[in-house]
Every structure is written in C-alpha cells, then in structure tokens.
C-alpha positions in Angstrom: 13.8 56.3 29.5 10.1 57.3 27.7 8.0 55.7 31.3 10.2 58.2 33.6 8.1 61.1 33.2 5.4 60.0 34.3 7.0 58.3 36.9 8.8 60.9 38.3 6.3 63.6 38.4 3.7 61.2 39.8 6.4 60.4 42.5 7.1 64.6 43.5 3.4 64.8 43.1 3.4 62.6 46.6 6.2 64.0 48.5 4.7 67.5 47.6 2.3 65.8 49.7 3.5 64.2 52.7 5.5 67.3 52.7 2.6 69.7 53.1 1.4 66.6 55.8 4.3 67.4 58.2 4.7 70.9 57.2 0.5 71.2 58.6 1.3 69.4 61.7 3.9 71.2 62.3 2.0 74.3 62.6 -0.9 72.6 64.3 1.3 72.0 67.0 2.9 75.9 67.5 -0.7 76.7 68.1 -0.8 75.0 70.8 2.3 74.4 72.2 3.0 77.3 74.8 6.6 78.0 75.7 6.9 81.2 78.0 3.8 81.7 78.6 2.7 82.4 75.4 1.6 79.9 72.4 4.9 79.1 70.4 3.9 80.0 67.1 4.8 83.6 68.5 8.5 83.5 68.7 10.0 85.3 65.6 12.4 82.1 65.0 9.7 79.2 64.7 7.3 81.8 62.4 10.7 81.6 60.0 11.2 78.4 59.7 7.3 77.6 58.6 7.4 80.5 56.7 11.3 79.3 55.2 9.3 75.5 54.4 5.9 77.2 53.4 8.2 79.3 50.0 9.3 76.3 49.3 6.8 73.6 49.3 4.6 76.0 47.8 6.6 76.8 45.1 7.6 72.9 44.8 3.3 73.1 44.2 3.5 75.1 41.3 5.9 73.9 39.8 4.7 70.0 40.6 1.3 71.9 38.1 2.9 73.9 35.8 4.8 70.3 34.5 0.8 67.8 35.2 -0.4 70.1 33.1 2.5 70.8 30.4 2.1 66.5 30.0 -1.3 66.6 29.3 -1.2 69.4 26.8 1.7 68.2 25.2 1.7 65.4 22.5 2.9 62.4 24.0 5.9 62.2 22.1 7.8 65.7 22.2 7.1 66.2 25.6 9.0 62.5 26.7 11.7 64.8 25.1 11.4 68.7 26.1 10.1 68.1 29.6 12.5 64.9 30.5 15.3 66.9 32.3 12.8 69.3 34.3 11.0 66.1 36.1 14.3 64.9 36.8 14.8 68.2 38.4 10.9 68.6 39.6 11.6 65.1 40.9 15.3 65.7 42.1 14.0 69.6 43.9 10.4 67.8 45.7 12.8 65.0 47.5 14.8 68.5 49.1 11.8 70.6 49.9 10.1 67.8 51.8 13.7 66.3 54.0 12.9 70.4 54.4 9.2 70.4 55.5 9.9 67.3 58.0 13.6 68.3 59.5 11.4 72.1 60.3 8.1 69.3 61.3 11.0 67.4 63.8 12.7 71.1 64.8 8.9 72.5 66.2 8.1 68.8 67.9 11.5 70.1 69.9 11.6 66.6 72.4 8.2 64.7 70.6 9.7 64.7 67.3 11.7 61.5 68.4 9.9 59.8 69.5 7.5 56.9 67.3 4.5 58.0 68.4 2.5 60.9 68.5 3.9 64.0 67.0 7.2 62.4 66.2 4.9 59.1 64.6 4.0 62.4 61.1 7.8 63.4 61.3 8.9 60.1 61.7 7.6 58.4 59.0 7.5 60.9 56.4 11.1 62.0 57.5 11.8 58.0 56.6 9.2 58.0 52.6 11.5 60.8 52.0 14.7 58.5 52.4 13.1 56.0 50.9 11.8 57.2 48.2 14.7 59.0 46.8 16.4 56.2 47.1 14.5 54.0 45.2 14.3 56.5 42.2 18.0 57.1 42.1 
C-alpha cells in the first residue's frame, strides 16, 4: 500500500499533462477554424466549453502540485498514512478531467475529431490513453 501514493501521483501528473495537450490542440484549432464567417472561438458555446474544461484542468493542476509538495515535505511514514486516500481521489479526478478535455477537443474538432489522422489523432490518442490509464490503475 505504501507504494501506491507515488504511483497514483505519477498517473495524475501524466493525465494532467495529456489533458493539457488535448485542450491546447483544441484551442489552437478553434482559433484558426472559421464557421459562419468568423473564427470558431468567437462562438459563445465554444468559449464556454473551453472555459469549463480549462477551469477543471487548472484546479487539477493545483491539486497535483499540492500533493507533490506534500509528498516531498512530509516524512514518508506520515505521508503514506495521511495522503493515501487523497492521492486515490486526485488520481480519479485526473481521469475525469482528462476525459472531459479529450471529449471537449473531439467535440470542437467536429468531423475532424473522428478521424485517426490530423486533428482527430490528437484527441483519439489522448482519449484512448486516458481509458487505458484508468483501466490499468483500477
């Protein structure tokens, strides 16, 4: 059980990074893609989806950084006991946020989000990675 804290934190860090890559790709895409004569990012619903996913991602990032700090500052025997349940929660939340960011990217890519090449490849690989990570870690 004492090894799980580090493994869970590592999974959380990886999921957070991959979520950021997927959301970044979506943001880049909506900045250049035009629909109805203006960039997609000017649509309120698009900005709302990005803002919602971004807010989840930023709160997750803060949570992951907090755990990394606590794990380096607390003695190992204390950290193992005090952080055990909380690292399980942060890992679970990382999977949820990762999934939300990947789905947001696929949605904003439109038809391109369903291809296995180009824009869809980014979201496809990130979403599949999140599913694999969650299955492996549960």
